[in-house]
C-alpha positions in Angstrom: -55.9 -51.3 -66.9 -54.6 -49.9 -70.1 -52.0 -47.2 -69.7 -51.7 -44.8 -72.5 -48.4 -43.2 -73.1 -48.4 -39.8 -74.8 -45.2 -38.7 -76.4 -44.7 -34.9 -76.7 -44.0 -33.7 -80.2 -40.4 -32.8 -80.6 -39.0 -30.4 -83.2 -35.4 -30.0 -83.9 -33.6 -27.0 -85.5 -30.2 -27.1 -87.1 -30.0 -23.3 -86.8 -27.4 -21.8 -84.6 -26.9 -18.0 -83.9 -23.6 -16.3 -84.4 -21.6 -17.0 -81.2 -18.3 -16.0 -79.8 -16.1 -18.7 -78.2 -14.9 -16.7 -75.2 -14.6 -19.3 -72.5 -11.9 -18.6 -69.9 -10.0 -20.6 -67.3 -12.1 -21.6 -64.3 -9.3 -21.0 -61.7 -6.7 -18.5 -60.7 -3.3 -19.3 -59.1 -2.8 -17.7 -55.7 -0.8 -18.0 -52.5 -2.2 -18.4 -49.0 -0.8 -18.9 -45.5 -1.9 -22.0 -43.7 -2.4 -22.7 -40.0 1.3 -23.5 -39.7 2.3 -20.1 -41.0 3.5 -21.6 -44.2 3.0 -20.1 -47.7 1.0 -22.5 -49.9 0.4 -22.2 -53.6 -2.9 -23.3 -54.9 -6.0 -22.3 -56.9 -9.2 -20.5 -56.2 -12.3 -20.3 -58.4 -12.5 -17.4 -60.8 -15.4 -15.0 -60.5 -16.3 -12.6 -63.3 -19.1 -10.1 -63.8 -20.9 -10.5 -67.1 -23.5 -7.8 -67.9 -26.2 -8.9 -70.4 -27.4 -6.5 -73.0 -30.4 -7.6 -75.0 -31.0 -5.6 -78.2 -28.8 -2.8 -76.6 -30.7 -2.7 -73.4 -29.0 -3.6 -70.1 -30.8 -6.4 -68.4 -28.7 -8.0 -65.6 -25.2 -8.7 -64.4 -24.4 -12.3 -63.7 -21.5 -13.5 -61.7 -19.8 -16.5 -63.4 -16.7 -18.6 -63.7 -16.6 -17.5 -67.3 -15.9 -21.0 -68.7 -19.0 -21.2 -70.9 -20.4 -17.7 -71.1 -22.3 -18.2 -74.4 -24.2 -21.3 -73.1 -24.8 -19.6 -69.8 -26.5 -16.6 -71.4 -28.5 -18.7 -73.8 -29.8 -20.8 -71.0 -30.5 -17.8 -68.9 -32.6 -16.2 -71.7 -34.6 -19.4 -72.1 -35.1 -20.0 -68.4 -36.2 -16.4 -67.8 -38.7 -16.8 -70.7 -37.3 -13.8 -72.5 -36.6 -15.7 -75.7 -38.6 -18.8 -76.5 -37.1 -19.9 -79.8 -33.4 -20.2 -80.6 -34.3 -19.2 -84.2 -35.1 -15.8 -82.9 -31.5 -15.1 -81.7 -29.4 -13.5 -84.4 -26.1 -13.2 -82.5 -24.5 -13.5 -79.0 -21.2 -11.8 -78.6 -19.1 -12.0 -75.4 -16.5 -9.3 -74.8 -14.4 -9.7 -71.7 -12.7 -6.3 -72.2 -16.0 -4.7 -71.2 -17.3 -7.7 -69.1 -20.4 -7.7 -71.3 -22.4 -9.9 -73.7 -24.5 -8.4 -76.5 -27.5 -10.4 -77.7 -29.3 -9.4 -80.8 -32.7 -10.9 -81.9 -34.2 -10.8 -85.3 -37.3 -9.0 -83.9 -38.1 -7.0 -80.7 -39.0 -9.0 -77.6 -42.7 -9.0 -76.9 -43.7 -7.4 -73.5 -40.1 -7.0 -72.5 -40.9 -4.3 -69.9 -43.6 -6.4 -68.3 -41.3 -9.5 -68.2 -38.5 -7.4 -66.6 -40.9 -5.7 -64.2 -41.8 -8.9 -62.3 -38.6 -10.0 -60.6 -38.1 -12.5 -57.8 -34.8 -12.7 -56.1 -34.2 -16.4 -55.9 -32.0 -18.4 -53.5 -29.5 -19.1 -56.2 -25.9 -18.1 -55.6 -24.7 -16.7 -59.0 -26.9 -13.8 -60.1 -25.5 -10.7 -58.5 -28.0 -8.1 -59.7 -26.9 -5.5 -57.1 -23.2 -6.0 -57.9 -22.7 -2.7 -59.7 -24.4 -0.6 -56.9 -22.4 -2.3 -54.2 -19.1 -1.8 -56.0 -19.7 2.0 -56.2 -19.5 2.3 -52.4 -16.1 0.6 -51.9 -14.0 3.7 -52.2 -15.7 5.1 -49.1 -14.9 2.1 -46.9 -12.1 2.5 -44.3 -11.8 -0.7 -42.2 -9.6 -0.9 -39.0 -6.7 -3.3 -38.9 -7.1 -5.9 -36.3 -4.8 -8.5 -34.9 -6.0 -12.1 -34.4 -4.5 -15.0 -32.5 -4.4 -18.4 -34.1 -5.5 -19.9 -30.8 -8.6 -17.7 -30.7 -9.5 -18.6 -34.2 -9.5 -22.3 -33.2 -11.6 -21.5 -30.1 -14.2 -19.6 -32.2 -14.4 -22.5 -34.7 -15.1 -24.8 -31.8 -17.9 -22.6 -30.6 -19.4 -22.3 -34.1 -19.3 -26.1 -34.6 -22.1 -26.5 -32.1 -24.6 -24.6 -34.3 -25.9 -25.2 -37.8 -29.1 -26.7 -36.2 -31.2 -26.5 -39.4 -28.4 -27.8 -41.5 -27.8 -30.8 -39.2 -31.5 -31.6 -39.1 -32.5 -31.0 -42.8 -29.5 -29.8 -44.8 -29.9 -27.4 -47.8 -29.2 -24.2 -45.9 -26.2 -21.8 -45.3 -25.3 -20.4 -41.9 -23.7 -17.0 -41.0 -22.6 -15.7 -37.7 -21.6 -12.4 -36.2 -18.8 -12.9 -33.6 -16.6 -11.0 -31.2 -13.4 -12.7 -30.1 -14.6 -16.2 -29.3 -18.2 -15.2 -28.6 -21.0 -15.6 -31.1 -23.5 -12.7 -31.1 -26.0 -14.1 -33.5 -26.2 -17.1 -35.9 -28.6 -17.1 -38.8 -29.5 -20.0 -41.2 -31.3 -19.6 -44.5 -31.7 -21.2 -47.8 -29.4 -18.7 -49.4 -26.2 -17.3 -47.8 -27.1 -13.8 -49.0 -30.3 -14.0 -47.0 -28.4 -14.9 -43.9 -25.9 -12.1 -44.2 -28.7 -9.6 -44.9 -30.4 -10.8 -41.8 -27.3 -10.2 -39.7 -26.9 -6.7 -41.3 -30.5 -6.0 -40.2 -29.7 -7.2 -36.7 -26.7 -4.8 -36.6 -28.7 -1.9 -37.9 -31.6 -2.5 -35.6 -29.4 -2.7 -32.5 -26.9 0.0 -33.6 -24.0 -2.5 -33.6 -20.7 -1.5 -35.1 -18.6 -4.0 -37.0 -15.1 -2.7 -36.3 -14.3 -5.3 -33.6 -16.4 -8.2 -35.1 -15.8 -11.3 -37.2 -18.2 -12.5 -39.8 -18.4 -16.3 -40.4 -20.2 -18.1 -43.1 -20.5 -21.7 -44.2 -20.7 -20.5 -47.8 -17.9 -19.3 -50.1 -16.6 -15.8 -50.0 -17.6 -14.3 -53.3 -17.1 -10.6 -54.2 -20.7 -9.8 -53.1 -20.2 -11.5 -49.8 -16.9 -9.6 -49.2 -18.5 -6.3 -50.2 -21.4 -6.8 -47.9 -19.1 -7.6 -45.0 -17.0 -4.5 -45.7 -20.1 -2.3 -45.9 -21.1 -3.7 -42.5 -17.8 -2.4 -41.3 -16.5 -5.9 -40.4 -12.7 -6.3 -40.9 -12.4 -10.1 -40.7 -14.3 -12.6 -42.8 -14.1 -16.3 -42.0 -15.5 -19.1 -44.2 -15.8 -22.9 -43.9 -15.8 -22.9 -47.7 -13.5 -21.3 -50.3 -13.0 -17.9 -51.8 -13.4 -16.6 -55.3 -10.7 -14.6 -57.1 -12.9 -11.5 -57.3 -13.7 -11.9 -53.6 -10.0 -11.9 -53.0 -9.4 -8.8 -55.1 -12.1 -6.9 -53.3 -10.6 -8.0 -49.9 -7.3 -6.7 -51.0 -8.8 -3.4 -52.1 -10.6 -2.7 -48.9 -8.3 -4.3 -46.4 -10.4 -7.2 -45.2 -8.6 -10.1 -43.6 -9.9 -13.1 -45.5 -9.7 -16.6 -44.0 -11.2 -19.6 -45.8 -11.2 -23.4 -45.6 -11.6 -22.9 -41.8 -12.6 -26.1 -40.0 -11.2 -27.8 -37.0 -7.5 -27.0 -36.8 -7.1 -26.0 -40.5 -7.5 -22.7 -42.3 -6.0 -20.7 -45.2 -5.4 -16.9 -44.9 -5.8 -15.4 -48.4 -5.4 -11.8 -47.3 -4.1 -10.2 -44.2 -1.8 -12.9 -43.0 0.4 -10.1 -41.4 -2.5 -9.6 -39.0 -2.4 -13.2 -37.7 -0.3 -14.1 -34.6 0.5 -17.8 -35.1 0.6 -18.7 -31.4 -0.6 -22.3 -31.8 1.9 -23.9 -34.1 3.8 -26.9 -32.7 7.4 -26.0 -32.1 8.6 -28.8 -34.4 6.6 -27.2 -37.3 7.1 -23.5 -36.6 8.2 -21.5 -39.6 10.6 -19.1 -37.8 11.3 -16.8 -40.8 7.7 -16.3 -41.7 6.6 -16.0 -38.1 9.3 -13.4 -37.4 8.2 -11.4 -40.5 4.6 -11.4 -39.5 5.4 -10.5 -35.9 7.4 -7.5 -37.0 4.4 -6.3 -39.1 2.0 -7.0 -36.2 4.0 -4.5 -34.0 2.8 -1.7 -36.3 -0.5 0.1 -35.9 -3.1 -2.6 -35.3 -6.0 -2.9 -33.0 -5.7 -5.8 -30.7 -8.9 -7.8 -30.1 
């Protein structure tokens, strides 16, 4: 049998549009408190909102590290089939002072309204199209302060470790849980962590469940959108097996969410709200007396014990 090999015609262009070079650092230096009550210095991933304007029309806001914004936007335009030929792009200018990028093409985009009118929210993790609308509601959030015991965090992590059924069987999913003390109310797995948190929000809404005495757990990272959603659900404590982004931390600090990440087994890092943690499971030989005393004094203030 003769196999014919057909080679696709390839054309190359040496043209490049006018581009800024606005890449930023991928990480931010922060301090956290570990399970021993010790302050640790480290890094968390940056997270930046970048709003795309195509020929002066606002298109979408992407959440990004910000390391290669020009390449990100060029690739997004191509993959969304909004611009087919690089030669049609006149300029692409990133401005971090306004968290925006302006793209100008040599000619108007054909059928732009039609292309933008058919949107599918994918399972991807980085395109926060509802970012702006969620941010507008933050000023109205008033979360209760709650006190947590380290030993109860360990007990809850042990309970949660017995779930993740779909992940254990097939992988490729995220899991989220709504918990109270060491009891899990509901556990949801989906191909995207935002789908899982939205399902839990639907469960709470349907059954008139308030979040003020709840924990929210996720296997995914705590980005700004995840923290905002948790806060809008009225949940004061967010717990993640993964990490936290810098914007997620900033939102948590603004609304008063206790933010715990890298939580697995006997390890966790408290990025916000360490004064709400009672470190009652530290071995005596490792106890940090000065830090524990400081947190204990703060804990005697107005907090709601769980």
